[in-house]
C-alpha positions as a printed NumPy array, in Angstrom:
array([[-18.444, -21.434,  -3.157],
       [-15.647, -20.385,  -0.833],
       [-15.637, -20.882,   3.114],
       [-16.291, -18.043,   5.45 ],
       [-13.09 , -16.458,   6.783],
       [-12.107, -14.287,   9.629],
       [ -9.034, -12.892,  11.027],
       [ -6.645, -14.557,  13.793],
       [ -7.098, -12.501,  16.835],
       [ -3.551, -12.443,  17.646],
       [ -1.76 , -11.551,  14.309],
       [ -4.534, -10.761,  12.232],
       [ -3.948, -13.243,   9.475],
       [ -6.981, -14.423,   7.485],
       [ -8.028, -17.93 ,   8.618],
       [-11.034, -20.075,   7.95 ],
       [-13.966, -19.597,  10.488],
       [-13.917, -23.325,  11.155],
       [-10.202, -23.005,  12.267],
       [-11.118, -20.117,  14.635],
       [-13.798, -22.192,  16.23 ],
       [-11.381, -24.897,  16.931],
       [ -8.55 , -22.758,  18.008],
       [-10.29 , -20.059,  20.097],
       [ -9.763, -17.517,  17.257],
       [ -6.149, -18.161,  16.584],
       [ -4.473, -19.404,  13.278],
       [ -2.354, -22.527,  13.968],
       [  0.907, -21.099,  13.947],
       [ -0.029, -18.52 ,  16.656],
       [ -1.776, -21.449,  18.573],
       [  1.288, -23.481,  18.51 ],
       [  3.472, -20.258,  19.503],
       [  5.53 , -20.286,  16.293],
       [  5.026, -16.524,  15.509],
       [  6.581, -13.494,  17.321],
       [  4.047, -11.056,  18.684],
       [  2.967,  -8.399,  16.107],
       [  3.98 ,  -5.559,  18.647],
       [  7.545,  -6.407,  18.132],
       [  7.286,  -5.274,  14.25 ],
       [  5.416,  -2.07 ,  14.371],
       [  8.373,  -0.001,  12.924],
       [  9.526,  -2.412,  10.179],
       [  9.949,  -0.381,   7.188],
       [  8.704,  -1.272,   3.744],
       [  9.025,   0.356,   0.499],
       [  7.489,   0.524,  -3.033],
       [  8.141,   2.239,  -6.22 ],
       [  4.944,   4.159,  -7.371],
       [  4.495,   4.75 , -11.379],
       [  5.086,   8.467, -12.145],
       [  4.965,  10.414, -15.282],
       [  8.524,  11.849, -14.513],
       [ 11.682,   9.898, -14.158],
       [ 13.186,   8.627, -11.725],
       [ 10.287,   7.009, -10.397],
       [  9.801,   7.801,  -6.553],
       [ 10.142,   5.149,  -3.879],
       [  7.836,   5.444,  -0.981],
       [  8.718,   4.323,   2.439],
       [  6.218,   3.67 ,   5.419],
       [  5.902,   1.282,   8.323],
       [  4.655,  -2.241,   7.215],
       [  1.779,  -1.88 ,   9.922],
       [  0.398,   1.474,   8.527],
       [  0.39 ,   0.201,   4.877],
       [ -1.314,  -2.946,   6.035],
       [ -4.01 ,  -0.952,   7.759],
       [ -4.198,   1.317,   4.763],
       [ -4.663,  -1.709,   2.326],
       [ -7.139,  -3.474,   4.508],
       [ -9.588,  -0.631,   4.196],
       [ -8.93 ,  -0.46 ,   0.413],
       [-12.061,  -1.53 ,  -1.595],
       [-11.822,  -4.293,  -4.115],
       [-11.944,  -3.026,  -7.814],
       [-15.   ,  -4.522,  -9.525],
       [-16.224,  -6.376,  -6.447],
       [-14.651,  -9.093,  -4.217],
       [-14.937, -11.682,  -6.8  ],
       [-13.139,  -9.741,  -9.5  ],
       [ -9.964, -11.641, -10.546],
       [ -7.544,  -8.71 ,  -9.996],
       [ -8.704,  -8.628,  -6.409],
       [ -6.175, -11.409,  -5.746],
       [ -3.556,  -9.075,  -6.   ],
       [ -4.63 ,  -7.002,  -3.247],
       [ -4.76 , -10.217,  -1.145],
       [ -1.085, -10.966,  -2.152],
       [  0.024,  -7.622,  -1.003],
       [ -1.808,  -8.05 ,   2.248],
       [ -0.049, -11.472,   2.724],
       [  3.414, -10.222,   2.037],
       [  3.027,  -7.476,   4.455],
       [  1.596,  -9.904,   7.094],
       [  4.693, -12.078,   6.396],
       [  6.982,  -9.192,   6.719],
       [  5.668,  -8.072,   9.979],
       [  5.559, -11.641,  11.487],
       [  8.932, -12.586,  10.457],
       [ 10.51 ,  -9.136,  10.483],
       [ 11.475,  -9.458,   6.746],
       [ 12.28 ,  -6.341,   4.805],
       [ 10.348,  -6.224,   1.539],
       [  9.943,  -4.038,  -1.299],
       [  6.449,  -4.351,  -2.795],
       [  5.391,  -3.593,  -6.306],
       [  2.491,  -1.456,  -7.052],
       [ -0.402,  -3.892,  -8.07 ],
       [ -2.048,  -3.601, -11.44 ],
       [ -4.71 ,  -1.305, -10.224],
       [ -2.544,   1.021,  -8.496],
       [ -4.343,   0.406,  -4.959],
       [ -0.99 ,  -0.003,  -3.127],
       [  0.344,   3.054,  -4.764],
       [ -2.742,   5.19 ,  -4.018],
       [ -2.396,   3.888,  -0.308],
       [  0.892,   5.072,  -0.066],
       [  0.191,   8.535,  -1.576],
       [ -2.522,   9.001,   0.928],
       [ -0.031,   7.859,   3.818],
       [  2.587,  10.319,   2.337],
       [  0.153,  13.136,   2.478],
       [ -0.751,  12.128,   6.132],
       [  2.925,  12.401,   7.004],
       [  3.063,   8.562,   7.78 ],
       [  5.211,   7.783,   4.606],
       [  8.396,   9.571,   2.871],
       [  9.271,   9.618,  -0.792],
       [ 12.777,   8.943,  -2.153],
       [ 14.027,  10.62 ,  -5.093],
       [ 17.673,   9.433,  -5.957],
       [ 19.407,  10.052,  -2.676],
       [ 16.826,  12.478,  -1.262],
       [ 14.194,  11.39 ,   1.062],
       [ 11.231,  13.975,   1.287],
       [  8.271,  14.384,   3.628],
       [  4.864,  15.85 ,   2.301],
       [  5.713,  19.011,   4.437],
       [  8.694,  19.487,   2.115],
       [  6.77 ,  19.273,  -1.37 ],
       [  3.887,  21.298,  -2.908],
       [  1.008,  19.632,  -4.292],
       [ -0.691,  21.027,  -7.548],
       [ -3.197,  19.889, -10.167],
       [ -2.399,  19.671, -13.77 ],
       [ -4.402,  19.528, -17.199],
       [ -3.033,  19.103, -20.627],
       [ -5.155,  19.401, -23.439],
       [ -4.743,  18.219, -27.188],
       [ -8.021,  18.956, -28.607],
       [-11.682,  18.821, -28.068],
       [-12.67 ,  15.988, -25.583],
       [ -8.777,  15.025, -25.856],
       [ -7.537,  16.11 , -22.341],
       [ -6.138,  14.677, -19.272],
       [ -4.829,  15.585, -15.82 ],
       [ -4.148,  14.765, -12.31 ],
       [ -1.788,  16.045,  -9.62 ],
       [  1.975,  16.457,  -9.312],
       [  4.317,  17.152,  -6.309],
       [  7.355,  19.757,  -6.681],
       [ 10.32 ,  19.909,  -4.263],
       [ 11.48 ,  23.244,  -2.56 ],
       [ 13.726,  23.836,  -5.853],
       [ 10.399,  23.71 ,  -8.159],
       [ 11.304,  20.421,  -9.71 ],
       [  8.371,  17.916, -10.217],
       [  9.303,  14.976,  -8.323],
       [  6.123,  12.837,  -8.941],
       [  3.3  ,  13.323, -11.541],
       [  0.375,  11.217, -11.632],
       [ -2.608,  11.1  , -14.23 ],
       [ -5.938,  10.583, -12.598],
       [ -8.357,  11.456, -15.497],
       [ -8.771,  11.28 , -19.321],
       [-11.908,  12.974, -21.508]])
């Protein structure tokens, strides 16, 4: 059984509750003054390629802080004890490291696509941009459409896509199959 955990009151890193009780809610590096203030890192940009059914694969960019908040609100797939949930914790740890030490990171979408899903939501909220080749697009510069493809009875699938102003599909994602 794992020990109860909480977050450092200064930087937000996950720590043991026993450590928080001994240090007044701080992780040991914050208590020892080793980490910079998180406020200095609010505009640090991170990126992640999000799988797409069209090439080239788009790369989404956002602030590390916005993605960290989006991933913290993401629910575990299969419950908190499911093995792939560790991938989400790894993404959170990488973002926390990037913020605290001002390190540029390019993430990879986790196996269940939760990082990509969080980035797509941030994109639609105008908190992220998408790069295709040398072009950087905002959500206001693309149109979103649903699509369906059928290949016979009970053999169809669909999802959504984004088109640029020239009508080119720049991202296509399948979200269901029958």
